[in-house]
C-alpha positions as CSV (number, residue, x, y, z in Angstrom):
1,M,43.4,-15.4,16.8
2,R,40.0,-14.6,18.1
3,R,37.4,-14.3,15.4
4,S,35.0,-11.3,15.2
5,T,31.4,-11.6,16.4
6,P,29.8,-11.4,12.9
7,Y,32.2,-14.1,11.7
8,R,31.3,-16.4,14.7
9,V,27.6,-15.8,14.1
10,Y,27.9,-16.7,10.5
11,R,29.9,-19.9,11.3
12,R,27.3,-20.9,13.8
13,A,24.5,-20.4,11.4
14,N,26.4,-22.3,8.7
15,W,26.8,-25.2,11.2
16,L,23.1,-25.2,12.3
17,M,21.6,-25.1,8.8
18,T,23.2,-28.4,8.0
19,R,21.6,-30.1,10.9
20,I,18.3,-28.3,11.9
21,P,15.3,-27.9,9.5
22,G,14.6,-24.2,8.9
23,A,17.9,-23.1,10.5
24,G,19.1,-22.1,7.0
25,L,17.1,-18.9,7.4
26,L,19.7,-17.9,10.1
27,R,22.1,-17.2,7.2
28,V,19.9,-14.4,5.8
29,P,21.0,-11.5,8.1
30,P,24.7,-12.2,8.0
31,K,24.8,-12.9,4.3
32,T,22.8,-9.9,3.4
33,T,25.0,-7.7,5.6
34,E,28.1,-9.2,4.0
35,W,26.7,-8.3,0.6
36,A,25.9,-4.8,1.7
37,V,29.4,-4.2,3.1
38,K,31.1,-5.6,0.0
39,S,28.9,-3.6,-2.3
40,W,29.4,-0.4,-0.4
41,T,33.2,-0.9,-0.4
42,R,33.3,-1.6,-4.1
43,T,31.3,1.5,-4.9
44,Q,33.5,3.6,-2.7
45,L,36.7,2.3,-4.2
46,G,35.4,2.5,-7.7
47,R,34.4,0.0,-10.4
48,D,36.9,-2.7,-11.2
49,D,37.6,-4.2,-14.6
50,S,35.5,-7.3,-14.2
51,L,32.1,-6.4,-12.9
52,P,29.8,-3.4,-12.6
53,T,28.7,-2.2,-9.2
54,A,25.5,-1.3,-7.4
55,A,25.2,0.8,-4.3
56,P,23.4,-1.0,-1.5
57,T,19.9,0.4,-1.1
58,L,16.9,-0.7,1.0
59,R,15.1,-2.0,-2.1
60,L,18.0,-3.9,-3.4
61,G,18.9,-5.2,0.1
62,T,15.4,-6.5,0.5
63,Q,15.7,-8.5,-2.8
64,V,19.1,-9.8,-1.7
65,A,17.5,-11.0,1.5
66,M,14.8,-12.8,-0.5
67,D,17.4,-14.6,-2.5
68,E,19.2,-15.6,0.7
69,A,16.0,-16.8,2.3
70,I,15.1,-19.0,-0.6
71,L,18.6,-20.5,-0.6
72,G,18.3,-21.0,3.2
73,V,15.1,-23.0,2.7
74,M,16.5,-25.0,-0.2
75,M,19.5,-26.0,1.9
76,R,17.5,-28.0,4.4
77,P,19.2,-31.1,6.0
78,S,17.0,-33.5,4.1
79,K,18.5,-32.2,0.9
80,F,22.1,-32.9,2.0
81,P,23.7,-36.2,0.8
82,S,24.6,-39.0,3.1
83,T,28.0,-40.7,3.2
84,A,26.7,-43.4,0.9
85,D,25.5,-40.7,-1.5
86,Y,28.8,-39.0,-1.6
87,E,30.5,-42.4,-2.4
88,R,28.0,-43.4,-5.0
89,V,28.0,-40.0,-6.8
90,G,31.8,-39.9,-6.6
91,E,32.1,-43.2,-8.3
92,E,29.6,-42.3,-11.0
93,L,31.4,-39.0,-11.7
94,S,34.8,-40.7,-11.8
95,E,33.5,-43.3,-14.2
96,A,31.8,-40.7,-16.4
97,A,34.8,-38.5,-16.6
98,R,37.0,-41.4,-17.7
99,L,34.4,-42.3,-20.4
100,Y,34.0,-38.8,-21.6
101,R,37.8,-38.3,-21.9
102,S,38.3,-41.6,-23.6
103,E,35.6,-40.9,-26.1
104,G,36.9,-37.4,-26.8
105,W,33.7,-35.8,-25.7
106,T,35.4,-33.4,-23.3
107,A,37.6,-32.1,-26.1
108,Q,34.7,-32.1,-28.6
109,P,31.5,-31.7,-26.7
110,D,29.4,-31.5,-29.9
111,R,30.1,-35.2,-30.4
112,Y,28.3,-36.0,-27.2
113,H,25.1,-34.6,-28.5
114,R,23.4,-36.9,-31.1
115,T,21.1,-35.5,-33.7
116,P,17.6,-36.4,-32.7
117,P,14.9,-37.5,-35.3
118,P,12.5,-34.8,-36.5
119,L,9.3,-34.3,-34.6
120,T,6.4,-34.8,-37.1
121,D,3.2,-35.6,-35.2
122,P,3.0,-34.2,-31.6
123,Q,-0.3,-34.7,-29.9
124,I,-2.0,-31.3,-29.5
125,T,-4.9,-30.4,-27.2
126,T,-6.4,-27.0,-26.5
127,R,-6.5,-25.8,-22.9
128,R,-7.3,-22.7,-21.0
129,W,-5.6,-20.8,-18.2
130,L,-7.4,-17.7,-16.9
131,L,-8.2,-15.7,-20.1
132,N,-5.6,-17.5,-22.2
133,H,-6.3,-20.4,-24.6
134,Y,-3.1,-22.4,-25.3
135,E,-2.1,-25.6,-27.0
136,H,-0.5,-28.4,-25.0
137,L,1.9,-30.5,-27.1
138,T,3.1,-34.0,-26.0
139,W,5.4,-36.5,-27.8
140,E,7.7,-39.4,-26.9
141,S,11.1,-38.0,-26.2
142,G,13.1,-40.9,-27.4
143,F,16.2,-39.7,-25.4
144,E,18.5,-42.2,-23.6
145,P,22.0,-41.7,-22.2
146,H,24.8,-43.3,-24.2
147,P,25.1,-47.1,-23.7
148,N,28.2,-47.0,-21.5
149,E,27.3,-44.0,-19.3
150,P,27.1,-44.7,-15.6
151,A,23.7,-44.1,-14.0
152,R,22.1,-44.7,-17.3
153,E,19.7,-47.3,-15.9
154,R,18.6,-45.0,-13.2
155,W,17.7,-42.3,-15.7
156,I,16.0,-44.7,-18.0
157,G,13.9,-45.9,-15.0
158,Y,12.3,-42.5,-14.6
159,E,9.0,-42.7,-16.4
160,A,7.7,-39.1,-16.5
161,P,10.7,-37.6,-18.4
162,R,10.0,-40.0,-21.3
163,T,7.1,-37.9,-22.4
164,A,8.0,-34.4,-23.6
165,H,5.6,-31.5,-23.0
166,A,5.4,-28.0,-24.4
167,H,2.8,-25.2,-24.0
168,V,2.1,-23.0,-27.1
169,L,0.6,-19.5,-27.5
170,R,0.0,-18.8,-31.2
171,H,-2.0,-16.3,-33.0
172,R,-5.2,-17.3,-34.7
173,D,-4.9,-15.2,-37.8
174,D,-3.2,-16.3,-41.0
175,V,-0.1,-14.0,-40.6
176,D,3.2,-16.0,-40.4
177,R,4.9,-14.6,-37.3
178,P,8.2,-15.1,-35.6
179,W,8.4,-17.8,-32.8
180,L,10.1,-17.5,-29.5
181,L,11.2,-20.5,-27.4
182,C,10.7,-19.6,-23.7
183,L,13.0,-21.8,-21.6
184,H,12.0,-21.8,-18.0
185,G,14.1,-21.7,-14.8
186,F,14.6,-24.2,-12.0
187,G,11.4,-25.3,-10.3
188,M,9.2,-23.9,-13.1
189,G,7.6,-25.7,-16.1
190,Y,4.0,-24.9,-15.1
191,V,1.8,-22.7,-17.2
192,A,1.0,-20.2,-14.4
193,A,4.6,-19.7,-13.5
194,D,6.0,-19.6,-17.0
195,F,3.4,-17.2,-18.5
196,Q,4.0,-14.8,-15.6
197,A,7.8,-15.0,-15.5
198,F,8.2,-14.4,-19.3
199,R,5.6,-11.7,-19.4
200,A,3.7,-13.7,-22.0
201,K,1.1,-11.1,-22.4
202,M,3.7,-8.5,-23.5
203,L,5.5,-10.9,-25.8
204,H,2.4,-12.4,-27.4
205,R,-0.2,-9.7,-27.5
206,E,2.0,-6.5,-27.7
207,L,4.9,-7.8,-29.8
208,G,2.8,-10.3,-31.8
209,L,5.1,-13.3,-31.2
210,N,4.1,-16.9,-31.2
211,L,5.4,-18.5,-28.0
212,V,6.3,-22.0,-27.1
213,F,7.3,-23.1,-23.6
214,P,9.1,-26.5,-23.5
215,V,9.0,-28.3,-20.1
216,M,12.4,-29.5,-18.9
217,P,13.0,-33.1,-17.5
218,L,12.3,-33.4,-13.8
219,H,10.1,-30.3,-14.0
220,G,6.3,-29.7,-14.2
221,R,4.5,-32.8,-15.6
222,R,7.9,-34.4,-16.0
223,A,8.8,-34.4,-12.3
224,V,9.6,-37.8,-10.7
225,D,8.5,-38.7,-7.2
226,G,11.5,-39.8,-5.2
227,A,14.1,-38.4,-7.6
228,N,16.4,-35.6,-6.7
229,D,16.0,-32.3,-8.5
230,L,17.7,-31.6,-11.8
231,L,20.2,-29.4,-9.9
232,S,21.3,-31.6,-6.9
233,F,24.2,-33.8,-5.7
234,D,23.2,-36.4,-8.3
235,L,25.4,-34.6,-10.7
236,L,24.9,-37.0,-13.6
237,N,21.1,-36.3,-13.4
238,T,22.1,-32.7,-14.3
239,V,24.2,-33.9,-17.3
240,F,21.4,-36.2,-18.5
241,G,18.6,-33.7,-17.8
242,I,20.3,-30.9,-19.7
243,G,21.3,-33.3,-22.5
244,Q,17.7,-34.5,-22.8
245,A,16.4,-30.9,-22.7
246,I,18.6,-30.1,-25.7
247,W,17.4,-33.2,-27.5
248,D,13.8,-32.5,-26.9
249,T,14.1,-28.9,-27.8
250,R,15.9,-29.7,-31.1
251,R,13.0,-32.0,-32.0
252,L,10.5,-29.3,-31.1
253,L,12.5,-26.9,-33.3
254,S,12.2,-29.3,-36.2
255,W,8.4,-29.3,-35.9
256,L,8.3,-25.5,-35.6
257,R,10.2,-25.2,-38.9
258,T,7.3,-27.0,-40.5
259,Q,4.9,-24.4,-39.1
260,T,6.7,-21.2,-40.2
261,D,9.2,-19.6,-42.5
262,Q,9.7,-16.8,-39.9
263,P,12.7,-16.4,-37.5
264,I,12.8,-18.6,-34.5
265,G,14.6,-17.4,-31.4
266,A,15.1,-18.4,-27.7
267,Y,14.7,-16.6,-24.4
268,G,15.9,-18.4,-21.3
269,I,15.7,-17.5,-17.7
270,S,18.2,-18.8,-15.1
271,L,18.4,-22.5,-15.8
272,G,16.7,-21.7,-19.1
273,G,19.5,-19.2,-19.8
274,Y,21.9,-22.0,-19.4
275,T,19.9,-24.4,-21.6
276,G,19.3,-21.8,-24.3
277,S,23.0,-20.8,-24.4
278,L,23.9,-24.5,-24.9
279,L,21.1,-24.9,-27.4
280,S,22.5,-22.1,-29.4
281,T,25.7,-24.1,-29.9
282,Q,23.8,-27.1,-31.3
283,A,20.9,-25.5,-33.3
284,E,20.5,-22.6,-35.7
285,L,18.6,-19.8,-33.8
286,D,17.9,-16.3,-35.1
287,L,18.1,-14.7,-31.6
288,M,19.1,-15.6,-28.0
289,I,18.3,-13.7,-24.8
290,A,19.9,-15.2,-21.7
291,G,18.3,-13.8,-18.5
292,I,20.1,-14.2,-15.2
293,P,21.9,-17.2,-16.7
294,A,24.0,-19.8,-14.9
295,V,26.9,-21.2,-17.0
296,D,29.0,-23.3,-14.6
297,F,27.2,-25.8,-12.4
298,P,30.3,-27.2,-10.5
299,E,31.3,-23.7,-9.6
300,L,27.8,-22.9,-8.5
301,F,27.6,-25.9,-6.3
302,R,31.0,-25.0,-4.8
303,H,29.8,-21.4,-4.2
304,H,26.7,-22.4,-2.4
305,A,27.7,-25.6,-0.5
306,P,28.1,-25.2,3.3
307,N,31.6,-25.9,4.5
308,R,30.8,-29.4,5.8
309,V,29.2,-30.4,2.5
310,E,32.1,-28.9,0.5
311,R,34.7,-30.8,2.5
312,A,32.9,-34.1,2.0
313,A,32.3,-33.4,-1.7
314,N,36.0,-32.6,-2.2
315,K,37.0,-35.8,-0.4
316,Q,34.9,-37.8,-2.9
317,G,36.1,-35.9,-5.9
318,L,32.7,-34.2,-6.6
319,L,34.2,-30.7,-7.1
320,G,37.5,-31.4,-8.8
321,S,38.5,-32.3,-12.4
322,N,36.1,-35.1,-12.7
323,A,33.1,-32.8,-12.1
324,T,34.6,-30.3,-14.6
325,D,35.1,-32.9,-17.3
326,A,31.7,-34.5,-16.8
327,H,30.0,-31.1,-17.1
328,Q,32.1,-30.1,-20.0
329,V,29.9,-32.0,-22.4
330,I,26.9,-29.8,-21.5
331,S,28.8,-26.5,-20.9
332,P,27.5,-23.5,-22.9
333,L,31.0,-22.1,-22.7
334,A,32.6,-25.1,-24.5
335,L,31.5,-24.3,-28.0
336,P,30.8,-21.1,-30.0
337,T,27.2,-19.9,-30.3
338,K,25.6,-20.0,-33.7
339,V,23.4,-17.0,-33.1
340,P,24.2,-13.9,-35.1
341,E,26.3,-11.4,-33.1
342,R,23.8,-8.6,-33.3
343,R,21.0,-10.8,-31.8
344,R,22.8,-12.0,-28.7
345,F,21.6,-10.4,-25.4
346,I,22.1,-10.9,-21.7
347,Y,20.6,-9.4,-18.6
348,A,21.7,-10.1,-15.1
349,G,21.2,-8.8,-11.5
350,L,23.9,-6.9,-9.6
351,G,22.5,-8.3,-6.4
352,D,21.9,-11.9,-7.6
353,R,22.7,-14.3,-4.8
354,M,21.7,-17.5,-6.6
355,V,23.6,-17.0,-9.8
356,P,26.4,-14.6,-8.8
357,P,27.4,-12.0,-11.4
358,P,30.7,-13.7,-12.4
359,Q,28.5,-16.5,-14.1
360,P,26.7,-14.2,-16.6
361,R,29.9,-12.3,-17.0
362,S,31.6,-15.5,-18.2
363,L,28.9,-15.9,-20.9
364,W,29.4,-12.2,-21.9
365,H,33.1,-12.9,-22.5
366,H,32.3,-16.1,-24.4
367,W,29.8,-14.4,-26.6
368,G,32.2,-11.6,-27.5
369,G,30.7,-8.8,-25.3
370,P,27.1,-8.6,-26.5
371,E,24.7,-5.9,-25.3
372,T,24.0,-6.6,-21.6
373,C,21.6,-5.1,-19.1
374,W,22.9,-5.1,-15.5
375,F,19.9,-4.2,-13.4
376,P,19.9,-3.3,-9.7
377,G,18.1,-6.4,-8.5
378,S,18.4,-10.0,-7.3
379,H,17.7,-13.4,-8.9
380,I,14.1,-13.4,-7.7
381,G,13.9,-9.6,-8.1
382,F,14.0,-9.8,-11.9
383,M,10.3,-10.7,-11.8
384,W,9.5,-7.1,-10.8
385,N,12.3,-5.3,-12.5
386,R,11.0,-3.0,-15.2
387,R,14.5,-2.4,-16.6
388,A,15.1,-6.1,-17.3
389,H,11.7,-6.6,-19.0
390,E,12.0,-3.4,-21.0
391,F,15.4,-4.5,-22.1
392,V,13.9,-7.7,-23.5
393,R,11.1,-5.8,-25.3
394,T,13.4,-3.2,-26.7
395,K,16.0,-5.7,-28.1
396,L,13.4,-7.8,-29.7
397,I,12.3,-4.7,-31.6
398,E,15.6,-3.1,-32.3
399,S,17.2,-6.3,-33.5
400,G,14.5,-6.6,-36.1
401,F,13.3,-9.9,-34.7
402,V,9.7,-8.5,-34.4
403,G,8.0,-5.9,-36.6
404,D,6.1,-2.8,-35.5
405,P,4.2,-3.7,-32.3
406,D,1.6,-1.0,-33.1
407,L,0.3,-3.3,-35.8
408,V,-0.5,-6.1,-33.4
409,G,-4.0,-6.1,-31.9
410,D,-4.8,-7.2,-28.4
411,D,-7.4,-9.6,-29.6
412,A,-4.9,-11.6,-31.7
413,T,-4.4,-14.4,-29.1
414,T,-5.9,-17.9,-28.9
415,P,-4.5,-20.9,-30.6
416,A,-5.0,-22.2,-34.1
417,A,-7.2,-25.3,-34.4
418,A,-5.4,-28.5,-33.4
């Protein structure tokens, strides 16, 4: 049967992007068109039972194209694994899955996560970014994979993740205020990016919150030259990186509880939405907001992998039961959240091409159907979406997590003395 012209163009673009640098951008027009056709069809046929719909508009289509362009750039040939990589990762994953099953960690993931020692004496320095003074916290992480885990020595060999970092915006007055953990997304972990993405000015100045921005392993100052990203074909790096992020953040929480008697909540974006949702199964939090959250990394890898990569990954067992079992120990869907039902919130983009809507929808089901904002935008587009940011602001107030924002002055920022 002869394939249609759009299909043949897409297949050609998919083949080229695995071999020629920059060719991944060829996927933008066909993938954006595919999204527009499917969205239009769904709106015409009516909403189904699983997901809301959004009519394709020029504004939304532009944001979808931006997501696809970034995905196209990320999927450059240098990022694709070699045959030796597939074999190595496949062996690591198979060994990890066997270990996790034998230890009972896949059935009881909470047993995989050890209780870290409390953080008592982080080093604190005062720094400045534009008009903002902030505190820079550092401390020795102390995290190591379990003794028998494969790839343990590789992870221990990374020097930068051994030191944990966090940036803090706190008010200089004597008022004890709520704290909000701001958990960044993939590729972030820098003051400039994090303050902007979380609308730190609104959260800190207008709502009067104290903010703390932990830096995830393999991000920001914790990046490692020569190491693959936290989300890459080195799948155990993802397991260890998320596991260490939970360890470090729980230690940070222990220090925060020596600073305040007020509520402590978490707000995560993208990868941070995943981390925060998992954290909420391990630690007592008073609020959790998951923004454009991923919840299933093996499925996300399968969704985005070009055909050639997917075939090779399947051959080596990178997308089967071994991957599912290995990631079960860090899955935010494996255990119930400890956050009060009235303070669980989600927002997600109807045109999100990086974290497709079924992922946040799975979290919505797992959390018992909390209040959710489905905004007409993409993954990158959340940055400029007023509806998403207003949803965060409104829910922080309506849930009682913050008090009357009219009582907070704009001059209340700058850190307490170190």
